[in-house]
C-alpha positions in Angstrom: 51.1 53.4 28.8 48.1 53.5 26.5 46.1 55.6 29.0 43.7 52.8 30.0 43.1 52.0 33.6 41.0 49.7 35.8 39.3 50.2 39.1 39.1 47.4 41.7 38.4 47.3 45.4 40.3 44.9 47.7 38.8 43.0 50.7 36.6 45.1 52.9 36.8 48.0 50.5 40.6 48.3 50.8 43.0 49.1 48.0 43.6 46.2 45.7 46.8 45.8 43.6 46.6 46.9 40.0 44.9 44.5 37.6 47.0 42.9 35.0 46.0 43.5 31.4 45.2 39.8 31.1 42.9 39.8 34.1 41.1 43.1 33.5 37.7 43.4 31.9 38.8 44.8 28.5 35.3 44.7 26.9 34.6 48.2 28.1 38.0 49.4 27.2 37.3 48.5 23.6 34.6 51.2 23.6 37.2 53.8 24.2 35.3 55.0 27.3 37.2 56.5 30.2 35.4 55.8 33.5 35.0 58.4 36.2 33.6 57.0 39.5 31.9 59.3 41.9 30.9 58.7 45.5 28.0 60.5 47.2 25.9 60.6 50.3 26.7 60.7 54.0 29.1 58.2 55.6 27.6 57.2 58.9 30.2 54.6 59.8 32.8 52.3 58.4 30.4 49.4 58.3 30.2 49.2 54.5 27.0 48.2 52.8 25.9 48.1 49.2 24.4 51.4 48.0 22.0 52.4 45.4 23.9 53.3 42.2 22.9 55.7 39.4 25.1 55.2 36.3 25.0 57.9 33.6 26.7 58.2 30.2 27.4 61.8 29.2 28.6 60.9 25.7 32.3 60.7 26.7 32.5 58.9 30.0 30.5 56.9 32.5 29.7 58.4 35.8 28.7 56.2 38.8 27.0 57.9 41.7 26.3 56.0 44.9 23.4 56.8 47.4 22.6 55.5 50.8 18.8 55.7 50.3 16.4 54.9 47.5 14.8 58.3 47.9 18.1 60.1 47.2 18.8 57.9 44.2 15.4 58.4 42.6 15.5 62.1 43.1 18.9 62.2 41.3 17.4 60.0 38.5 14.6 62.5 38.0 17.0 65.4 37.7 19.5 63.9 35.4 19.1 64.4 31.7 21.9 62.1 30.4 21.2 58.4 29.5 21.1 56.6 32.8 20.2 53.4 34.7 19.3 53.1 38.4 20.6 50.0 40.2 19.3 48.7 43.5 21.8 47.5 46.3 21.5 44.0 44.9 22.8 45.2 41.5 19.4 44.8 39.7 18.3 47.4 37.2 15.4 49.3 38.6 14.8 51.9 36.0 16.3 52.8 32.6 16.0 56.2 31.0 17.4 57.4 27.7 19.0 60.9 27.6 16.9 63.9 26.5 19.2 64.8 23.7 21.2 61.6 23.3 20.9 60.3 19.7 23.1 57.3 20.7 21.1 56.4 23.8 20.7 52.7 22.8 24.5 52.4 22.4 25.1 54.2 25.7 22.6 52.1 27.5 24.3 48.9 26.4 27.7 50.3 27.6 26.1 51.1 31.0 24.7 47.6 31.3 28.1 46.0 30.5 29.8 48.4 32.8 27.5 47.3 35.7 28.7 43.8 35.3 32.0 44.9 36.7 30.2 45.3 40.1 32.7 47.9 41.2 32.4 49.0 44.8 34.9 51.2 46.6 37.3 53.4 44.8 40.8 54.4 45.9 43.8 56.2 44.6 45.5 54.4 41.7 48.7 52.6 42.7 52.0 53.9 41.2 50.4 56.6 39.1 49.8 60.3 39.4 46.2 60.6 40.5 43.8 63.5 40.6 40.9 63.5 43.1 38.1 65.9 42.2 35.0 66.9 44.0 32.2 67.9 41.6 28.4 67.9 42.1 28.7 66.5 45.6 30.8 63.4 44.8 34.5 62.4 44.6 36.0 61.2 41.4 39.4 59.9 40.5 41.5 60.2 37.4 44.8 58.5 36.7 47.5 60.4 34.7 50.5 58.8 33.0 53.1 61.6 33.8 53.7 64.5 36.2 53.4 67.0 33.4 50.0 65.8 32.4 48.9 65.5 36.0 50.0 69.2 36.7 48.2 70.4 33.5 45.0 68.5 34.4 45.2 69.9 37.9 45.4 73.5 36.6 42.6 72.9 34.1 40.1 71.5 36.7 37.8 74.0 38.2 36.3 72.1 41.2 38.0 71.3 44.5 40.8 68.9 43.8 43.8 67.1 45.3 46.8 65.8 43.2 48.5 62.7 44.6 52.0 61.5 43.5 52.7 57.8 42.6 53.4 57.1 46.2 49.9 58.2 47.2 51.0 61.4 48.9 49.0 64.6 48.4 51.3 67.2 46.7 48.9 69.9 45.5 45.4 70.9 46.5 42.9 73.7 45.7 39.4 74.6 46.8 37.1 75.4 43.9 35.3 78.7 43.6 31.9 77.1 44.4 33.2 75.4 47.5 33.7 78.2 50.0 34.1 76.0 53.0 36.7 73.7 51.5 34.6 70.6 52.1 35.5 69.2 48.7 39.2 68.9 49.5 38.4 67.3 52.9 36.1 64.8 51.2 38.8 63.8 48.8 41.3 63.3 51.6 38.9 61.3 53.7 38.2 58.9 50.9 41.9 58.6 50.1 42.7 57.8 53.8 39.9 55.1 53.7 38.2 56.8 56.5 35.0 56.6 54.5 33.5 54.2 52.0 32.1 57.3 50.3 32.1 60.9 51.2 30.4 64.1 50.2 30.6 67.8 51.1 27.8 67.4 53.6 29.4 64.4 55.2 32.6 66.3 56.1 31.2 69.6 57.2 30.9 68.2 60.7 34.5 67.0 60.6 35.6 70.5 59.4 33.8 72.1 62.3 35.5 69.8 64.8 38.9 70.1 63.2 39.1 66.4 62.2 39.4 67.4 58.5 41.8 70.1 57.2 40.3 73.4 56.0 41.9 74.5 52.7 41.1 78.1 51.8 40.4 79.1 48.3 43.5 80.4 46.4 43.6 83.7 44.5 43.7 82.0 41.1 40.3 80.4 41.8 38.7 83.8 41.3 37.0 86.0 43.9 33.9 84.6 45.7 30.8 86.8 46.2 31.5 86.8 50.0 35.2 87.5 49.4 34.3 90.6 47.2 31.8 91.7 49.8 34.4 91.4 52.7 37.0 93.2 50.6 34.7 96.2 50.2 33.3 96.3 53.7 36.3 95.3 55.8 38.2 98.6 55.4 35.2 100.4 56.7 34.6 98.2 59.7 38.1 97.3 60.7 39.1 100.6 62.3 41.3 100.2 65.3 38.4 101.5 67.5 36.1 98.9 66.2 38.6 96.1 66.5 39.3 97.1 70.1 35.6 97.0 70.9 34.8 93.6 69.3 38.1 92.0 70.4 38.2 93.2 74.0 41.2 91.8 75.9 42.9 91.1 72.6 45.9 92.8 71.1 45.3 94.0 67.5 47.9 96.7 67.2 50.5 98.7 69.2 50.0 102.5 69.3 53.3 104.4 68.8 52.2 107.0 71.3 51.7 104.6 74.2 54.2 101.8 73.3 56.9 103.8 71.6 56.8 101.4 68.7 57.3 103.0 65.3 58.4 101.9 61.9 58.0 98.2 62.7 55.7 95.3 61.7 54.9 92.2 63.6 54.8 89.3 61.2 52.7 86.3 62.1 52.1 83.1 60.2 49.1 80.9 61.1 48.4 77.1 61.1 52.0 76.1 61.4 53.7 73.9 60.5 51.5 72.3 57.8 48.0 70.8 57.6 48.8 68.2 54.9 51.8 66.5 56.5 55.6 67.0 56.5 56.0 66.1 52.9 54.0 69.2 52.0 55.6 71.5 54.6 57.1 74.8 53.4 58.6 75.6 56.8 62.2 75.3 55.5 61.5 77.5 52.5 59.8 80.2 54.6 62.7 80.1 57.0 65.2 80.6 54.2 63.2 83.6 52.9 63.0 85.2 56.3 66.7 84.7 56.9 67.4 86.3 53.6 65.7 89.5 54.7 66.8 89.2 58.3 63.2 89.0 59.4 61.7 87.2 62.4 58.2 85.9 62.7 55.8 84.4 65.2 54.4 81.1 63.9 51.0 80.3 65.4 51.1 76.5 65.9 48.2 74.0 65.7 49.1 71.4 68.4 48.0 68.4 66.3 50.3 69.5 63.5 53.4 69.2 65.6 53.9 65.4 65.4 56.3 64.6 62.6 57.4 68.2 62.2 59.4 68.6 65.4 62.8 69.1 63.6 61.4 71.9 61.5 59.8 73.7 64.4 63.0 73.3 66.6 65.0 74.8 63.6 62.6 77.8 63.6 63.2 78.4 67.3 67.0 78.1 66.9 66.8 80.6 64.1 65.3 83.2 66.4 61.6 82.8 65.5 58.8 82.4 68.0 55.9 79.9 68.4 52.4 80.9 69.5 49.4 78.9 70.6 46.7 78.5 67.9 44.8 75.7 69.5 44.9 72.0 68.8 43.0 71.9 65.5 41.9 74.3 62.8 38.4 75.1 64.2 36.7 77.9 66.2 36.6 77.4 69.9 34.1 80.1 70.9 31.3 77.6 71.5 33.4 75.3 73.7 32.9 74.9 77.4 35.7 76.2 79.7 37.1 72.7 80.4 37.2 71.7 76.8 38.9 74.9 75.6 41.3 74.9 78.5 42.4 71.3 77.7 43.1 72.3 74.1 45.1 75.4 75.2 47.2 73.4 77.7 48.0 70.6 75.3 49.1 73.0 72.6 51.3 75.0 75.0 52.8 71.8 76.4 53.9 70.7 72.9 55.4 74.2 72.3 57.3 74.1 75.6 58.7 70.6 74.6 59.9 72.1 71.4 61.5 75.1 73.2 63.3 72.7 75.5 64.7 70.7 72.6 65.8 74.0 70.9 67.5 75.2 74.1 65.5 78.4 74.3 63.4 79.7 77.3 60.2 77.8 77.8 57.6 80.4 77.5 54.3 80.7 75.6 53.0 84.3 75.5 50.6 84.5 72.6 47.4 82.9 71.5 45.5 83.5 68.3 41.8 82.6 68.2 41.3 80.3 65.2 39.0 81.9 62.6 39.0 85.1 64.6 36.3 83.8 66.9 36.6 84.8 70.6 34.3 84.4 73.6 34.2 85.5 77.2 34.9 82.0 78.3 38.0 81.9 76.1 39.2 85.2 77.5 39.0 83.9 81.1 40.9 80.8 80.2 43.6 82.7 78.4 44.0 85.2 81.3 44.4 82.4 83.8 47.2 80.9 81.7 49.0 84.2 81.1 48.3 84.2 77.4 47.3 87.3 75.3 45.1 86.8 72.3 46.9 88.6 69.5 44.9 89.4 66.4 45.8 91.7 63.6 44.7 94.8 61.7 46.3 93.7 58.5 45.7 90.4 56.7 48.1 89.1 54.0 
């Protein structure tokens, strides 16, 4: 209630129960310092080991950054300009440096020394509190908030990639920061939260993003336009003519010509990455279905096969409401570099899950459409799709 909190790791780096006021180390709390704990460096496995730790005091809070190697740690020590102490894996102080412009460096060094006595290790989401996970400068930090209103306000004020967790530990909001174009920060936060990693960084999750093991969260409009986004916005109208799209997407459907298909005054509405990449509790399928029903509109939902589990009821409801499901692969990643066998397995598994949903909904079991994730196609993919009677349907207008 007074805004203070403690961090503690359970056995093997697991989540420990909240510390009672009587058992917590209140010596640091008396300094009025709020502690932010960052994790950094690549997670090679779940075999936890003690890292090198750089602790800095920025005048308001303590920042702890963990590194797997001494080389990385010393490089960060050289670059930092706040008051800082470098600790080896055994917890010993290796080097102490006062801040360049820190007039209270002696006080801050003492706070850092006392802070090190806590010997904190892994960090996890705070139990029974609103928690904001943030990814800044290559590390993940956690902040506990006393109420939903304050948590929402802090989420809006933060500018890096971030995920807001409710008191039950479920992610309820997420955003990719303007300097994180690939969304690796959000994936890193979610990985640490799921205890898949002792520590995680943007570089550590890029491989998982490429393989679809971590969800890709695009940047939202209120994060401001990226340089690449502004460039694409200017160039895309020039390059995305129907003639160009037909040339680069051979064998794919990007539009229907009124002269040859007698289609006029109609729009095909498609929605990708259905049903939800962050679990059923964050799914908006029912809300989208309500809006579509209000306007008597039907849509084709491009389904990621791995997202089906736990969302079967919502997807069956979509089918019964007259909507259609298309194949969008198993996970949110490009398949254009896959071999024929690997890609075919992904297509077959996703189509199989869609047909099971169609059977449950009592509608014809037929999968007609495929949409290449990230818009990446290859000749190998085209051959597989043709053999399975699927048409790759792209688009000439993006929402």
